[in-house]
N, C-alpha and C positions, 0 to 999 in steps of 0.2 A: 098829273102824273098820280091816281092811287097806290097806295098803301096793301101790301099784302099785313095780315097783323101774326106776330112775330120772328118776320123775315131777317134775313138775317144785311148786315151792312152792305159787302161783296155786289151779294143777289141784288138786292135795289140798284145800288152804283149801275152795275150793268145794264139794267132795263132802260134805267135811265142813260146814260150816256148810248144803248142805243136807240132810245128815240129822241135823241137829237145829233141822230145822222154821223157818231163820234165814237171812233174803237176809248175800252175802256180807262187804260191809257193816256189814249189827251185827255181825256175827261178830268183827272185826275192832274192833269201836269198844269193843268188849270185851274187849280182844288188849292195850293202847295208846293209840298217836296214831300218825297220818297223812298222807296222800291222796289221793282215788286219786275218778274217779265211779264213778258209780253203778251204771255198765255194765257196769264193766273187764271183759275175758272173760279167760280164762288161754288162752285162742286166740293171744292176741295179743299178750301182756305176763308175763313172770314177776313174781310179789312174793320179795319184800326184805325179813328183821328182824333185827336187832343182834340181841344174843344173850342180853340180859332180856327179847324178845320166840320166840326161838326158846324159851326156857326155858315163859314161857304156853303156847305155841302140843302144845306137849308137853305140859303139867299138863293144855292141856281135850281134850287126841285122849284120856289116861290110856296114853303111851309114852315107856320111856325117852328122851330125848335121844338119847344113843347108834344104838337100832335108828333114825331119824326122822334123822339126816346120810348113813346105810347106803343111805334105801330115798330121800333128795332130796335131791339132787344141786346146790342153789343153800343149805342150810345148814350144806353142809362151813364151815366158820373166815372161808378165803380170798373168801367171799360177803358175810358179815355185814357191815353196817351198820354204823359207827362207832356205839360207843353216848351217849347225854345222860344218862346217871343211873340212877335207879331205872324211870324209864316207859319199858317197850318200846316200839320205834320202825319203822317199816314204810310202806314205798315201796312205788306200781307205774311201776319207769322202765317209756319205753315201747318201748323193745326192753330183753333180757338181756345183763345185762354182761358171761356169757361160753357160747357154745353158742349154739344151737336152738331152741326149738320146736317137738317133735315131736311128730305124731300116733303111739298106743301103736296095740296089735294090740289090739283087740274083743275077740278068742276070751282072746285070755292075760287081759283085764279081765273075761271073763264070769266065770271060771275062777275067776275072786274073788269075784267076788260082786257086781264093778260095771255095772250096764248104761247109763251114760252116758257118754263123750267124756272119753278122759285123754290127757291134752300132759307125755310124755315135757324134759328138756333133753336135749341131746346137743351131741354136741360138734359133730358130720357134720349135713348138709339130710337124712338121710334114716337111714332104722332097718329091719334087713331079721329079720325071726323069723321062725327057722330052724324054729321048730317046727310054727307052722303056712305056716310058706311065703307073706307078705304082707312086703310092702313099704308100707311109708308113709312123712311124710315133711310138709315143713315148709309145705303146702299145705293150703287152709283151702277148698276143696271140697269139700262135704259128698258135690255127690252122685258121688264116684265116692271115697271114704277111703283105697283103699289098691290096691293090684296085683295080683295073684293068682299067686306065680312056682311056682306047681308044674306049669305046663306046661312052662316052663324051665330045670328042679333044677341045673343046671350056675349058674345064677347064685346059692341056694341054697348047694351047693357050695363054692362061689366064697367066701361073707362067710366059711362053719367055717371055709376053710385061712385065711385071715387076720384071724382072730380066735385061730386057735390058734397061729399068729406074734406077735403081739403079746400074750397073756400069756407065751409061752416070750421071749422075745427082751423084753420089756420097753420101755422106752425107744426102745429103738436100733430095735424092730420094727414102732413106732408109727411112728418117725423114715422105714421105707426102704420102710412104706403107702404115706406120705405124696407120700414121691417115685416111686417107681412112676404112681402118679398123673397128677404132674408131667410123667412124659414120655410119657408114651402121649396127654394129654387134649391133647397140642403138635397143629396143624394136620399140623404135619408126620408122625404120626402114622396119618393116612389111616383114621381108625377111622368108620365109622355108628355114631354115638354121637345117631341119634335127636333127638326130643322132648328141647326142657330134664331135663321132671320125671325119664326112666325115659335118660337119661348114663351113668347114673353104672351100671345092669343092662351095660350092654357093656362096661364101663370094665371091672367086676372082674371077667369070667373073668380078663381080662388081666395086672389088678393084682396074682392072689393068684398068680400064676405069675412074672411080676416082682420083687414086693418078696422071694422064695425067695429068689431068685436075686443080686439087692442083696444080703440077708444075707452069705448062701453066702462073697460077697468081704468084706463089711464085720468082720462080726464076726473071719477074719481082720485084718483090717486092725486094728484096734485093739486086738488080742493080742501086732499087733510080725510076726507072722506072715508078711507077706505078702511075696513077692518081687515086683522092680519086672517082674521077665520073667512072672510069674502074672500079674501087674495089668496089664501089656497083652492076655497067649491071651486073660485073662475079656472083656478090653473088643472084640477081635478073633474071638469066639466072640458075643457081646454084637449089633456090626456083621449078620453074617451071618443069625444069627436074626431079629432085629427090620429089616434090611434097610438100608440105605444112608441114608435122609427117614430115619434117626433116631440115623444120628451124633454131627449136631454136639448131641443133649442126652444121648449116654451121656457125651461132649468134658467137655463141661462139667459132669456131675454126679463124671464122676473124677478134675475141677480139684479140687474140691472137696471131696473125701474120700480127696485123695491123701496120696500116705506118708510116713509120717518118715527122716528122715538113719537108713541104718542102723546109725552108731555113737552112739546114742540111744534104740537101741532094743536094749532088753533083754531075753532067751529068756523067755520064757514069764511075760512081764507085758504089763499095760494101759498102753503108756505114755500120758499127759497132755497134749492135744495139741487144738491149735483145734478147736472144735464149729461146722460151719457149722449144727446145727437147736437153736438156742438159743432154742425155745418150744416141749417136749414135754410134755403136761399134759395133766390129763384132760378139759379141755373144753378145747383146744388143734385149731380141723378142721386138714384135710388143707392148705386155704392157706394154715394159721397156720404150718403145723408144714415146708410141704417146704420146701427148697433152690432149688433150682428158680425159686423165685414171679417172680423179678425178669427185664429186661434181661440179654439176648440175647435170650430170647422173643417176639414180638411177636405172644402173644396176646388175645385178644378177652375178654368177659365169659366166667368160669369154667361149665365146665358142670354141677356140680356144688354152685356156694359160692354 
């Protein structure tokens, strides 16, 4: 049975059970010990296994463990349950330990011969399929399972740019994308975010541009090649670009990404320093990664969290 990249373990096991003419409960009982209701739905919860359970699932599916870990994020070592001997263990907690359950693109699934809904584990509550220009999220509304982005290709282009920044700059790229969300989602940004579900679509083009600007100064700062004058000049230009209403947001961001004393900066190196982004990982959401999520920003409910 073909994998769907990023799929939740619960979604995959549900498909595997159906392929073999079993209920999910019957399949799990053949794997080991655990507790669940008969009506467990992969739209609402994720399935977690211990190391022995992961080995057993690989044996049942006929796929190498390494391939399963690449395709199913919740099978990574850091998400495994504590082992309890030789008997595999599985659990269905009511919410994922990390990340969100997000509907996968139905066209991508169909291309893999999958004709049932697929649920992914994502760091954020949304997913943009750049191949098919579709937006999906953690909504369980079957009446409108996706939003067609083809009338607004600028959103897909922004998503491609964000992914490129995160691939190129890694951990720092992800942090600056999160900070761009934090800055722009503030009330003072005065952006028309629309409904909760579509807010990220309004933010994303602005995020892509701002994240690139944040990276231009942050990478030089980390390498010890940014002077106080250049730092002040960049801050002034951002105030001009975005308006005075974001002055406080940029000032707070700059204070958290401050310069090292010049006498402690060696030319051409990346000196050690306090990191304002303590959580930057595979399934940490922008809310968890950004360094501006705490006061002084009196932000109501985040439009994307």
